[in-house]
C-alpha positions in Angstrom: 7.8 -9.2 9.2 9.2 -12.0 7.0 7.0 -14.8 8.3 4.3 -14.4 5.6 6.2 -12.0 3.2 4.7 -9.5 0.8 5.5 -6.0 -0.6 3.5 -2.8 -1.4 4.5 0.3 -3.4 2.6 3.7 -3.7 3.6 6.4 -6.2 2.4 10.0 -6.9 1.4 11.2 -10.4 -0.2 14.2 -11.9 -3.6 14.4 -10.1 -3.5 10.7 -9.6 -1.9 8.2 -7.3 -1.0 4.5 -7.7 -0.7 1.7 -5.1 0.4 -1.9 -5.9 0.7 -5.1 -4.0 2.0 -8.6 -4.7 -0.4 -11.5 -4.1 1.8 -14.1 -2.4 1.1 -15.4 1.1 3.5 -18.0 2.6 4.9 -19.6 5.7 8.4 -18.3 5.2 9.7 -20.2 2.1 6.5 -22.4 1.9 3.9 -21.1 -0.5 0.3 -21.0 1.0 -1.5 -19.1 -1.7 -1.3 -16.6 -4.5 -4.5 -14.5 -4.2 -3.7 -12.6 -1.0 -4.3 -8.9 -1.9 -2.7 -6.7 0.7 -4.4 -3.4 -0.4 -7.8 -2.4 1.0 -10.3 0.3 0.0 -11.0 2.8 2.8 -13.0 5.3 0.8 -13.6 5.7 -2.9 -10.4 7.8 -3.1 -8.2 6.4 -0.3 -6.5 2.9 -0.1 -4.2 1.4 2.4 -1.6 -1.4 1.8 -0.8 -3.7 4.8 2.3 -5.8 4.2 3.4 -7.9 7.1 2.0 -10.7 9.4 -1.2 -12.0 7.8 -3.2 -12.3 11.0 -2.4 -8.6 11.8 -3.4 -7.6 8.3 -7.0 -8.9 8.8 -7.1 -7.5 12.4 -5.9 -4.0 11.4 -8.1 -3.9 8.3 -11.2 -4.5 10.5 -10.0 -2.0 13.1 -9.5 0.7 10.4 -12.9 -0.1 8.8 -14.5 0.4 12.2 -12.8 3.7 13.0 -13.4 5.1 9.5 -17.1 4.2 9.8 -17.2 5.9 13.2 -15.5 9.0 11.7 -18.0 9.1 8.9 -21.0 8.9 11.3 -19.6 11.6 13.6 -18.3 14.0 11.0 -20.9 13.3 8.3 -18.2 13.3 5.6 -15.6 11.0 4.1 -12.2 10.9 5.8 -9.3 12.7 4.0 -6.2 10.6 3.2 -4.0 12.7 5.5 -6.5 12.4 8.3 -6.6 8.6 7.7 -2.8 8.5 7.8 -2.9 10.1 11.3 -5.6 7.6 12.4 -3.3 4.7 11.2 -0.4 6.3 13.2 -2.4 6.6 16.4 -3.8 3.1 16.1 -0.3 1.6 15.8 1.2 3.8 18.5 -1.5 2.6 21.0 0.1 -0.9 20.8 3.8 0.3 20.7 4.9 -2.1 23.5 3.5 -5.1 21.7 3.2 -3.8 18.1 1.3 -5.1 15.1 3.8 -6.5 12.6 2.6 -4.3 9.8 4.2 -1.4 7.8 1.2 0.4 6.3 1.2 2.4 3.1 -1.5 5.0 2.5 -2.4 6.4 -0.9 -5.3 8.6 -2.0 -6.5 11.9 -3.5 -7.7 14.7 -1.2 -10.7 16.9 -1.8 -8.6 19.2 -4.1 -7.6 16.1 -6.2 -4.0 16.4 -4.8 -2.2 13.1 -4.6 -1.2 11.9 -1.1 1.0 9.0 -0.1 2.5 8.1 3.2 4.3 5.1 4.9 4.6 4.1 8.5 6.7 1.8 10.6 5.5 -0.7 13.2 4.7 1.9 15.8 3.2 4.6 13.7 6.0 6.9 12.7 4.7 8.5 9.5 6.8 9.2 6.4 5.1 11.8 4.1 6.8 11.2 0.7 6.8 13.5 -2.4 7.5 10.7 -4.8 7.0 7.1 -3.7 6.8 4.8 -0.7 7.9 1.2 -0.5 7.2 -1.4 2.2 7.5 -5.1 2.9 10.1 -7.8 2.5 11.1 -6.6 -1.0 11.4 -2.9 -0.1 15.2 -2.7 -0.6 14.9 -3.9 -4.2 11.7 -1.9 -4.9 13.4 1.2 -3.6 16.2 0.9 -6.2 13.7 0.2 -9.0 11.4 3.1 -8.1 14.4 5.5 -7.7 15.4 4.7 -11.2 12.0 4.8 -12.9 9.8 7.4 -11.2 9.5 10.9 -12.7 7.3 13.8 -11.5 3.9 14.6 -12.9 3.2 11.2 -14.6 -0.2 10.8 -16.3 -2.3 7.8 -15.1 -1.2 5.4 -17.9 2.5 6.4 -17.5 2.2 6.0 -13.7 0.7 2.5 -14.2 3.6 1.6 -16.4 6.2 2.9 -13.9 4.7 1.2 -10.8 4.2 -2.0 -12.8 7.9 -2.1 -13.9 9.0 -1.2 -10.4 7.0 -4.1 -8.9 8.0 -6.7 -11.6 11.7 -5.8 -11.3 11.7 -5.6 -7.5 9.8 -8.9 -7.0 12.2 -10.8 -9.2 14.8 -10.3 -6.5 12.7 -11.2 -3.4 11.8 -14.8 -2.7 9.1 -13.9 -0.2 7.0 -11.7 -2.6 5.5 -12.2 -6.0 2.9 -14.7 -7.5 1.2 -11.8 -9.3 0.6 -8.1 -8.7 -2.5 -6.0 -8.4 -2.2 -2.3 -9.3 -4.8 0.4 -8.6 -4.6 3.8 -10.2 -6.7 6.4 -8.3 -7.9 9.3 -10.5 -10.4 12.0 -9.6 -13.3 10.2 -11.5 -12.4 6.5 -11.2 -10.2 3.8 -9.8 -8.4 1.6 -12.4 -7.6 -1.9 -11.2 -5.4 -4.3 -13.1 -3.7 -7.6 -12.3 -0.3 -8.4 -13.7 1.1 -11.9 -14.2 4.6 -12.6 -12.7 6.8 -15.6 -12.3 5.1 -18.3 -10.3 8.1 -20.1 -8.9 
């Protein structure tokens, strides 16, 4: 889990949800790049963050894309965030004896515009959270920041400020994450994407 580094956070707001990822990819302490976004679009209102081993990130992203496309063709509708979370869980559990080194974070809005977030461990055990989910090498530090800053029913701009401060504060204390942050706020009518500058050392 610490070979390439990286951290992801998702938070609930009032009829909105946010997911943020750092942009660093490394070979342990050696920096390889600073444009490795670990959050991927699944539908217009569902995103998944995949912190962990970089090769497994690309493998799982393609596998999820394939399975979501198959779902869309069979069901003739977009997949709901909770259904996608269960798809993630079953995909990881299939490989439980030789797991993918990924701890996914799912964030999205359902058809009633209710925010949904969930996290998972390596073998697909889901954690349905009411407030926030943290994952990756900086999760211990991010958990403390999020615990102190998050409040219920945040509006999109307040949610952006909260998740940004959580990421910036948490990544200061984790050498394997950082090099910038990309934040996405998912609202009923649009997705706001912003990139934050962080320390580059």
